[in-house]
C-alpha positions, 0 to 999 in steps of 0.5 A: 590449208593448215591443220590449225585453220580447220578447227577442232571440227573434224576431230571433236566427232564421237566416233572411235574409228573416226578418232583414229582416222583423222590424226593420221590424216592431220599427220600426213600418215594417210597416203594421198589424203589430207584434211581439206579432202575430208572436209570437202567430202563431208561439206563440199567446202575446201575450207571452213567459211569465215562465218563457219558452218551454220550447223554442226557436222554430224556422223550416222552409222549404218550396218554393212549387212555382211558386205563392205560399203564405203563411207558417204556423205550428205554435203547439205546436211553436213552428214558423214555416214560411216560403217558400223562395226568396222574395227580394223583401222587399216581396212577402214583407212582404205574405205575411207581414202577410197571414198574420198578419191572416187567422190566428185567433189564438186569438180574441185577434186 
């Protein structure tokens, strides 16, 4: 799947650390991570359905309470849950890639 096939869906999300992560993924600068992986992690789908998703993707933030926690998602509600307060881009990238790699991906990963 080409980047153009995933409309600005993943780039229009209002979180600065997310906005730093997705362009790097799109440019191939994040090892072992492609936009298809990110889309599947959030939605359970490896491509945008022909009629689009029935609702927009949302981002929620959670406090880490002193320990590092990986990002998570709810594919039914199209919600990405990101750690609040993570300002180190490389640390966030590691957490995100770890979450993507270790998710079951509905048997598609």
